[in-house]
C-alpha positions as CSV (number, residue, x, y, z in Angstrom):
1,X,147.0,32.7,-46.7
2,X,147.2,33.2,-42.9
3,X,146.8,37.0,-43.5
4,X,143.7,36.4,-45.6
5,X,142.2,34.1,-43.0
6,X,142.9,36.7,-40.3
7,X,141.4,39.4,-42.4
8,X,138.2,37.4,-42.8
9,X,138.0,36.7,-39.1
10,X,138.5,40.4,-38.3
11,X,135.7,41.4,-40.6
12,X,133.3,38.8,-39.2
13,X,132.8,40.7,-35.8
14,X,134.5,44.0,-36.5
15,X,131.4,46.2,-36.8
16,X,129.6,44.9,-33.6
17,X,132.7,44.9,-31.4
18,X,134.0,48.3,-32.6
19,X,130.5,49.8,-31.9
20,X,130.4,48.3,-28.4
21,X,133.9,49.5,-27.5
22,X,133.4,53.0,-29.0
23,X,130.2,53.2,-27.0
24,X,132.1,52.2,-23.8
25,X,134.8,54.9,-24.4
26,X,132.1,57.5,-25.1
27,X,130.4,56.6,-21.8
28,X,133.7,56.9,-20.0
29,X,134.3,60.3,-21.6
30,X,130.8,61.5,-20.6
31,X,131.4,60.4,-17.0
32,X,134.7,62.3,-16.9
33,X,133.1,65.5,-18.2
34,X,130.0,65.5,-15.9
35,X,131.6,64.2,-12.6
36,X,131.2,67.6,-11.0
37,X,127.5,67.8,-11.9
38,X,126.8,64.3,-10.7
39,X,128.0,65.1,-7.1
40,X,126.1,68.3,-6.5
41,X,122.8,67.2,-5.0
42,X,120.5,64.3,-4.2
43,X,118.8,64.2,-7.5
44,X,122.0,64.3,-9.5
45,X,123.4,61.7,-7.1
46,X,120.6,59.3,-8.2
47,X,121.4,60.1,-11.8
48,X,125.0,59.5,-11.1
49,X,124.3,56.1,-9.5
50,X,122.2,55.1,-12.6
51,X,125.0,56.3,-14.8
52,X,127.6,54.2,-12.9
53,X,125.4,51.2,-13.1
54,X,124.9,51.5,-16.8
55,X,128.6,52.1,-17.3
56,X,129.7,49.0,-15.5
57,X,127.0,46.9,-17.2
58,X,128.3,48.2,-20.6
59,X,131.9,47.4,-19.5
60,X,130.9,43.9,-18.5
61,X,129.0,43.4,-21.7
62,X,131.9,44.5,-23.8
63,X,134.3,42.1,-22.0
64,X,131.9,39.1,-22.1
65,X,130.7,39.9,-25.7
66,X,134.3,40.0,-27.0
67,X,135.2,36.5,-25.6
68,X,131.8,34.9,-26.1
69,X,131.6,35.9,-29.8
70,X,135.0,34.5,-30.5
71,X,134.3,31.3,-28.7
72,X,130.9,30.8,-30.4
73,X,132.5,31.5,-33.8
74,X,135.2,28.9,-33.2
75,X,132.6,26.3,-32.3
76,X,130.2,27.1,-35.1
77,X,132.9,27.3,-37.8
78,X,134.6,24.1,-36.9
79,X,132.1,21.8,-35.2
80,X,128.6,22.6,-36.7
81,X,127.2,22.4,-40.2
82,X,129.3,25.5,-41.1
83,X,132.3,23.2,-40.8
84,X,131.4,21.4,-44.0
85,X,132.3,24.6,-45.9
86,X,135.2,25.8,-43.6
87,X,137.0,22.5,-43.8
88,X,136.9,22.5,-47.6
89,X,139.2,25.6,-47.7
90,X,142.6,24.7,-49.1
91,X,144.3,25.6,-45.8
92,X,145.5,23.3,-43.1
93,X,143.8,23.1,-39.7
94,X,146.9,24.7,-38.1
95,X,146.5,27.9,-40.1
96,X,142.8,28.1,-39.4
97,X,143.4,27.6,-35.7
98,X,146.2,30.2,-35.7
99,X,144.0,32.8,-37.5
100,X,141.3,32.3,-34.9
101,X,143.8,32.7,-32.0
102,X,145.4,35.8,-33.4
103,X,142.0,37.5,-34.0
104,X,140.9,36.6,-30.5
105,X,144.2,37.9,-29.1
106,X,143.9,41.3,-30.9
107,X,140.3,41.8,-29.8
108,X,141.2,40.8,-26.2
109,X,143.9,43.5,-26.2
110,X,141.5,46.1,-27.7
111,X,139.0,45.2,-25.0
112,X,141.4,45.5,-22.2
113,X,142.7,48.8,-23.4
114,X,139.2,50.2,-23.8
115,X,137.9,48.9,-20.5
116,X,140.8,50.2,-18.5
117,X,140.8,53.6,-20.3
118,X,137.0,54.0,-19.8
119,X,137.3,53.1,-16.1
120,X,140.1,55.6,-15.6
121,X,138.1,58.3,-17.2
122,X,135.0,57.6,-15.0
123,X,137.0,57.5,-11.7
124,X,139.1,60.5,-12.8
125,X,142.3,58.4,-12.6
126,X,143.9,60.0,-15.5
127,X,147.4,60.8,-14.2
128,X,148.4,64.4,-13.8
129,X,151.7,65.9,-14.9
130,X,153.1,65.6,-11.4
131,X,152.0,62.0,-11.1
132,X,153.5,61.2,-14.5
133,X,156.8,62.7,-13.4
134,X,156.7,60.7,-10.2
135,X,156.0,57.5,-12.2
136,X,158.9,58.2,-14.5
137,X,161.1,58.6,-11.4
138,X,160.1,55.4,-9.8
139,X,160.2,53.2,-12.9
140,X,164.1,52.9,-13.0
141,X,164.1,51.9,-9.3
142,X,161.4,49.3,-9.9
143,X,163.3,47.9,-12.9
144,X,166.5,47.6,-10.9
145,X,164.6,46.0,-8.0
146,X,163.3,43.4,-10.4
147,X,166.7,42.6,-11.9
148,X,166.3,44.4,-15.2
149,X,169.1,46.6,-16.7
150,X,166.7,49.2,-17.9
151,X,163.0,50.3,-18.0
152,X,162.5,49.4,-21.7
153,X,163.8,45.9,-21.1
154,X,161.5,45.5,-18.1
155,X,158.5,46.7,-20.1
156,X,159.4,44.5,-23.1
157,X,159.7,41.4,-20.9
158,X,156.5,42.0,-19.0
159,X,154.5,42.9,-22.1
160,X,155.8,39.7,-23.8
161,X,154.8,37.6,-20.8
162,X,151.3,39.1,-20.7
163,X,150.8,38.4,-24.4
164,X,152.0,34.9,-23.9
165,X,149.7,34.2,-21.0
166,X,146.8,35.7,-22.8
167,X,147.5,33.6,-25.9
168,X,147.7,30.5,-23.8
169,X,144.4,31.3,-22.1
170,X,142.7,31.6,-25.5
171,X,144.2,28.3,-26.6
172,X,142.8,26.7,-23.4
173,X,139.3,27.8,-24.4
174,X,139.7,26.3,-27.9
175,X,141.2,23.1,-26.5
176,X,138.2,22.7,-24.2
177,X,135.8,23.3,-27.1
178,X,137.7,20.8,-29.2
179,X,137.6,18.2,-26.5
180,X,133.9,18.9,-25.9
181,X,133.2,18.2,-29.5
182,X,134.2,14.6,-28.9
183,X,131.2,14.1,-26.6
184,X,128.4,12.1,-28.3
185,X,125.8,14.6,-26.9
186,X,125.7,17.7,-24.7
187,X,128.8,19.1,-26.4
188,X,128.5,22.5,-24.8
189,X,128.2,21.1,-21.3
190,X,131.2,18.8,-22.2
191,X,133.2,21.8,-23.3
192,X,132.5,23.6,-20.1
193,X,133.5,20.6,-18.0
194,X,136.7,20.2,-20.1
195,X,137.5,23.9,-19.6
196,X,137.0,23.5,-15.8
197,X,139.4,20.5,-15.9
198,X,142.0,22.4,-17.8
199,X,141.7,25.5,-15.6
200,X,142.0,23.5,-12.4
201,X,145.1,21.7,-13.8
202,X,146.6,25.1,-14.8
203,X,145.9,26.6,-11.4
204,X,147.6,23.6,-9.7
205,X,150.7,24.1,-11.8
206,X,150.8,27.8,-11.0
207,X,150.4,27.3,-7.3
208,X,153.1,24.7,-7.2
209,X,155.4,27.0,-9.1
210,X,154.7,30.0,-6.9
211,X,155.1,28.1,-3.6
212,X,158.3,26.3,-4.7
213,X,159.9,29.6,-5.8
214,X,158.6,32.2,-3.3
215,X,157.7,30.0,-0.3
216,X,161.0,30.4,1.5
217,X,160.7,34.2,1.4
218,X,157.0,34.5,2.5
219,X,157.8,36.2,5.9
220,X,160.2,38.8,4.5
221,X,159.2,42.5,4.2
222,X,159.9,44.7,1.3
223,X,161.3,48.2,1.3
224,X,159.0,51.2,0.7
225,X,160.1,53.8,-1.9
226,X,158.4,57.0,-2.6
227,X,158.8,59.4,-5.6
228,X,156.5,62.4,-5.4
229,X,153.0,61.3,-4.8
230,X,153.6,57.6,-5.7
231,X,154.6,55.1,-3.1
232,X,155.8,51.6,-4.1
233,X,156.8,48.6,-2.0
234,X,159.8,46.9,-3.5
235,X,160.5,43.2,-2.9
236,X,163.4,42.2,-0.5
237,X,166.8,41.7,-2.0
238,X,166.5,37.9,-1.7
239,X,163.4,37.9,-3.9
240,X,164.9,40.4,-6.4
241,X,167.7,37.9,-7.1
242,X,165.3,35.2,-8.3
243,X,162.7,37.3,-10.1
244,X,164.5,36.9,-13.4
245,X,164.5,33.1,-13.0
246,X,160.9,33.1,-11.9
247,X,159.7,35.1,-14.9
248,X,161.7,32.8,-17.2
249,X,160.1,29.8,-15.6
250,X,156.6,31.3,-15.9
251,X,157.2,32.0,-19.6
252,X,158.5,28.5,-20.2
253,X,155.6,26.8,-18.3
254,X,153.0,29.1,-20.1
255,X,154.5,28.3,-23.5
256,X,154.5,24.6,-22.8
257,X,150.8,24.7,-21.6
258,X,149.9,26.8,-24.6
259,X,151.6,24.3,-26.9
260,X,149.7,21.4,-25.3
261,X,146.4,23.3,-25.8
262,X,147.3,24.0,-29.4
263,X,148.2,20.3,-30.1
264,X,144.9,19.2,-28.5
265,X,142.9,21.4,-30.8
266,X,145.0,20.5,-33.8
267,X,144.7,16.8,-33.2
268,X,140.9,17.0,-32.9
269,X,140.6,19.2,-36.0
270,X,142.8,17.0,-38.1
271,X,142.1,13.5,-36.7
272,X,138.9,13.4,-34.7
273,X,136.7,15.9,-36.4
274,X,133.0,15.2,-35.8
275,X,130.4,17.6,-37.4
276,X,127.3,15.7,-36.3
């Protein structure tokens, strides 16, 4: 049933979001192909400036549209008149919430990949063969400096941590909207205020964690390593020894915060639902 819910969520915004992201990639490709032309004279410089403006407006629109559409859909489906139909489905609130989160996560990843790829095309940051070779040379040293046994293990851990943090951030949006729905009036304003409160609490936890772990090593300097054209500053040995513990702590704290956000949303959907 979860698969069917996710499929329905995917279809709801698929056409619009795919069109926007394909347009963004197309704009990036055009910028990559005409960079030489745009830098040849004053007239073409003006055209280039207009192009860059339009490109970054489209990139911002793609980013905002992705998240705003998902958030609006969550609010409308669960806390407006549409909820009378949605909540009659023979599926528990946990499955409905999880389907929303997974769909939001997938589109967030698609958005990030498309935005980064398009920007790299426009600024001609596509790595050359020499740069790729240098990167492959420096990765083992970076993995060792961070306490990992191999590059694949480092990439797997960092990718998993990024996904966990992104999933927790999405759940924070949904928890804020769920709490905002409890307000007797001005629910949207209430949701914004709840999100600000959750965000501030989350930042306080992050700052305390960073200071407590890395505070004693603030004055230490790292070592500079260079492979080909790439120069990387590696952390000092004292910091390297605790990076694994720090990443584990970050993952645990993020998972706990995400679980709290999920439980808040689940509680409101199952016990305090108000469709007025």
